C-alpha positions in Angstrom: 136.2 107.7 94.7 132.7 106.3 94.6 129.7 108.2 95.8 127.8 106.1 98.3 124.1 106.7 98.7 121.4 105.1 100.8 117.7 105.4 100.0 115.3 104.4 102.8 111.9 102.7 102.4 108.4 104.2 102.3 108.0 104.7 106.1 111.8 105.0 106.8 113.9 108.0 107.3 117.4 109.3 107.6 117.2 108.4 111.3 116.1 104.7 110.8 118.2 101.7 111.8 119.8 101.2 108.4 120.4 104.9 108.0 122.2 105.0 111.4 124.2 101.9 110.6 125.5 103.4 107.3 126.1 106.9 108.8 128.1 105.4 111.7 130.3 103.1 109.5 130.5 105.1 106.3 130.9 108.8 106.9 130.1 110.8 103.9 127.5 108.4 102.6 124.6 110.4 101.3 121.6 109.7 103.5 118.5 111.9 103.0 114.8 111.9 103.9 112.4 111.2 101.1 108.7 112.1 101.6 105.7 112.6 99.4 104.7 110.9 96.2 107.0 108.7 94.2 107.4 111.6 91.7 108.5 114.0 94.5 110.9 111.4 96.0 112.4 110.7 92.6 112.8 114.4 91.9 114.7 114.8 95.1 116.9 111.8 94.4 117.7 113.1 90.9 118.6 116.5 92.2 120.9 115.0 94.9 122.6 112.8 92.4 122.8 115.3 89.5 126.3 115.3 88.0 127.5 112.5 90.2 129.1 109.4 88.8 130.6 106.1 90.1 127.5 105.7 92.3 127.2 102.9 94.9 123.5 103.1 95.3 121.8 101.1 98.2 118.0 101.1 98.3 115.7 99.4 100.8 112.1 98.3 100.0 110.4 101.4 98.4 113.9 103.0 98.3 114.9 99.9 96.4 112.2 100.7 93.8 113.5 104.2 93.7 117.2 103.2 93.4 116.3 100.6 90.6 114.3 103.2 88.7 117.2 105.7 89.0 119.7 103.1 87.9 117.6 102.2 84.8 117.4 105.8 83.8 121.1 106.6 84.6 122.9 103.3 84.1 126.2 104.9 83.1 126.5 106.5 86.5 126.1 103.3 88.5 129.1 101.4 89.9 126.9 99.0 91.8 123.3 98.8 92.8 122.5 97.1 96.1 118.8 96.3 96.6 117.3 95.2 99.9 113.9 93.6 99.5 113.1 96.1 96.7 109.5 96.8 95.8 110.0 96.0 92.1 106.6 94.3 92.1 104.8 97.7 92.2 103.1 99.0 89.1 105.5 102.0 89.0 108.3 99.7 87.9 106.4 98.3 84.9 107.8 100.8 82.4 111.3 99.4 83.2 110.3 95.7 82.6 111.7 95.6 79.1 115.1 97.1 80.0 118.3 95.1 80.1 120.6 96.8 82.6 124.2 95.8 82.6 125.2 97.5 85.8 126.3 95.1 88.7 123.3 94.4 91.0 123.3 92.7 94.3 119.8 91.9 95.7 119.1 90.6 99.2 115.6 89.3 100.0 114.2 87.6 103.1 112.4 84.2 102.7 109.9 85.4 105.4 109.1 88.7 103.8 105.4 89.3 103.9 105.5 92.9 102.8 107.3 92.5 99.4 106.8 89.0 97.9 110.3 87.5 97.1 109.4 85.3 94.1 107.9 88.0 91.9 110.7 90.4 92.7 113.3 87.7 91.9 111.6 87.1 88.5 111.5 90.8 87.7 115.1 91.3 88.8 116.3 88.4 86.7 114.5 89.9 83.7 115.8 93.4 84.0 119.3 93.1 85.5 121.9 91.2 83.4 124.6 91.1 86.1 122.5 90.1 89.1 123.6 88.4 92.3 120.4 87.3 94.0 120.9 86.4 97.7 117.9 84.8 99.4 118.3 84.9 103.2 116.4 83.5 106.1 114.9 86.8 107.3 111.9 89.1 107.2 111.2 92.2 105.2 113.5 94.6 107.1 116.2 92.0 107.0 116.5 92.7 110.7 118.4 89.5 111.5 120.9 89.5 108.7 121.4 93.1 107.5 124.4 93.9 109.7 126.1 90.6 108.7 126.3 91.5 105.0 129.8 92.2 103.6 129.2 96.0 103.6 132.9 96.8 103.4 133.2 94.7 100.3 129.9 95.9 98.8 130.6 99.6 99.4 134.3 99.5 98.5 135.7 102.2 96.4 
């Protein structure tokens, strides 16, 4: 059975809208709070996922950056990586730019996102992820209008 994990954004929490959505629909999904520096957040994520395989990893915004970094460092443990407007354009992702990750990746990004620019993120994702399904939706950064309509049962299937 896959291990489902949600990583919230920079100002999100385990009590945010997406966290509550996942907790209500997918009991057992790992949903934690991440605070502090990126290094502290990544340390916690690595501790939580240590020894786990067959990961269905969902990351939103800054959590998408974290999930992508984790997947790049632990590719063999990833079943699918689902990125929601991931902040791959930040300098912290530069060390991963020459990677070619074969894990299956689904990326959703809103056309009206003014927080994380869609076009640079798409270019980075196409460069790094070999098996990328890029889904450009008519929405904003939090994907507030479309998030709940995504095929979560299919995406998070065991």
